Each structure stands twice: as C-alpha cells, then as structure tokens.
C-alpha positions as CSV (number, residue, x, y, z in Angstrom):
1,X,-15.2,-4.4,-0.3
2,X,-15.5,-8.6,-0.4
3,X,-14.8,-10.4,2.8
4,X,-11.6,-11.9,0.8
5,X,-10.4,-8.1,-0.2
6,X,-10.7,-7.1,3.5
7,X,-8.9,-9.8,4.5
8,X,-6.1,-8.4,2.4
9,X,-6.3,-4.7,3.3
10,X,-5.9,-6.0,6.8
11,X,-2.8,-8.4,6.0
12,X,-1.5,-5.3,3.8
13,X,-2.0,-2.9,6.9
14,X,-0.4,-5.4,9.8
15,X,2.8,-5.9,7.5
16,X,3.3,-2.4,6.6
17,X,2.9,-1.1,10.3
18,X,5.2,-3.6,11.8
19,X,7.9,-3.3,9.3
20,X,7.8,0.6,8.5
21,X,6.1,1.7,12.2
22,X,4.1,4.4,10.1
23,X,3.1,7.6,11.6
24,X,0.2,7.1,9.3
25,X,-1.1,4.5,6.8
26,X,-4.6,4.2,4.8
27,X,-4.8,1.4,2.8
28,X,-7.7,1.2,-0.1
29,X,-9.1,-1.8,-2.2
30,X,-9.8,-0.3,-5.6
31,X,-10.8,-3.2,-7.4
32,X,-14.1,-2.6,-8.5
33,X,-12.5,0.4,-10.6
34,X,-10.9,-2.7,-12.5
35,X,-14.0,-5.1,-13.0
36,X,-13.0,-6.9,-16.1
37,X,-9.7,-6.3,-16.2
38,X,-7.6,-9.6,-16.7
39,X,-5.9,-9.2,-13.1
40,X,-9.2,-9.1,-11.3
41,X,-10.5,-12.1,-13.3
42,X,-8.2,-14.6,-11.3
43,X,-9.3,-13.1,-7.8
44,X,-6.4,-11.1,-7.3
45,X,-6.9,-7.4,-5.9
46,X,-6.1,-4.1,-6.8
47,X,-5.0,-1.6,-3.8
48,X,-3.4,1.3,-3.0
49,X,-1.2,2.4,0.0
50,X,-0.3,6.2,1.4
51,X,2.3,5.6,3.7
52,X,3.9,8.0,6.2
53,X,7.1,7.1,7.8
54,X,10.3,7.9,9.2
55,X,11.7,4.6,7.2
56,X,11.6,6.8,4.2
57,X,14.1,9.6,5.1
58,X,17.1,9.9,2.9
59,X,15.1,7.3,0.6
60,X,14.6,8.2,-3.4
61,X,11.1,7.6,-4.2
62,X,12.3,4.3,-6.0
63,X,14.0,2.9,-2.8
64,X,10.6,3.8,-0.9
65,X,8.7,1.9,-3.5
66,X,11.1,-1.0,-3.6
67,X,11.2,-1.0,0.5
68,X,7.2,-1.2,0.2
69,X,7.1,-3.9,-2.3
70,X,9.7,-5.8,-0.8
71,X,7.1,-6.0,2.6
72,X,4.8,-6.9,0.7
73,X,6.4,-9.5,-1.6
74,X,4.4,-12.6,-0.3
75,X,1.0,-10.9,-1.2
76,X,2.3,-9.7,-4.4
77,X,3.4,-12.8,-5.6
78,X,-0.2,-14.4,-4.8
79,X,-2.8,-12.0,-3.8
80,X,-2.1,-8.2,-5.1
81,X,-2.8,-8.0,-8.9
82,X,-2.0,-4.1,-9.0
83,X,-0.5,-1.9,-5.8
84,X,-0.3,1.8,-5.7
85,X,2.1,3.8,-3.4
86,X,2.8,7.1,-2.1
87,X,5.2,6.7,0.3
88,X,6.1,10.1,2.5
89,X,8.5,11.0,5.5
90,X,6.4,13.2,8.4
91,X,7.8,15.8,7.2
92,X,6.7,15.8,3.6
93,X,2.8,14.7,4.9
94,X,3.3,17.8,7.0
95,X,3.6,19.9,4.3
96,X,0.3,18.7,2.9
97,X,-1.7,18.1,5.7
98,X,-4.7,17.6,3.1
99,X,-3.7,14.5,2.0
100,X,-2.1,13.2,5.0
101,X,-2.5,9.7,5.9
C-alpha cells in the first residue's frame, strides 16, 4: 500500500468510527487488484470496508450503503474511485463469525 493509499484508508477508518461507532471495522485497499483500470490511472483508490454497527439495526441493505456513502461523501468525491461495502449489525456478524470484522 502506498503512503497515499494508507492515508486514505486511515481517513476512511476515522470517519466510519466517528459516525457509526462500529463494533468491528476492516478497511482494505484493493487498488492493486485494479491496476490499469481507468479509475486507478488518476490516482484515486479502490477500497473495501466491512463494518459492523448497531446503527444498521432496522435499515435495509440499501439504506446501510447510503449511510456509509454519506459518511464518506467527501472522500468519494475526490479520493476514492470505488468502494465495496459490507454493512452488518452485531447480531448478523455474530451469526457468521468467520467473516467477523
């Protein structure tokens, strides 16, 4: 991971922690999987997040993704080319501990 990508990953983590108070959070830089892709050419990165938060209780999958996108809106506009989101409640994460964040 480049210094720039590491800084972006840290910003993603900080914003999600502040807004969602997650029980679990993993932020992965997947830019290396997209080398040569048009979005990678401009220096923006590809990330995946797996976030477990009680804030997702009662929300549909779409609403959860919208919430994450809202929290990261500024970064999505300038620093992130693509974002893969896995958003679960603590109960859902407990049902599948092998992929717990």
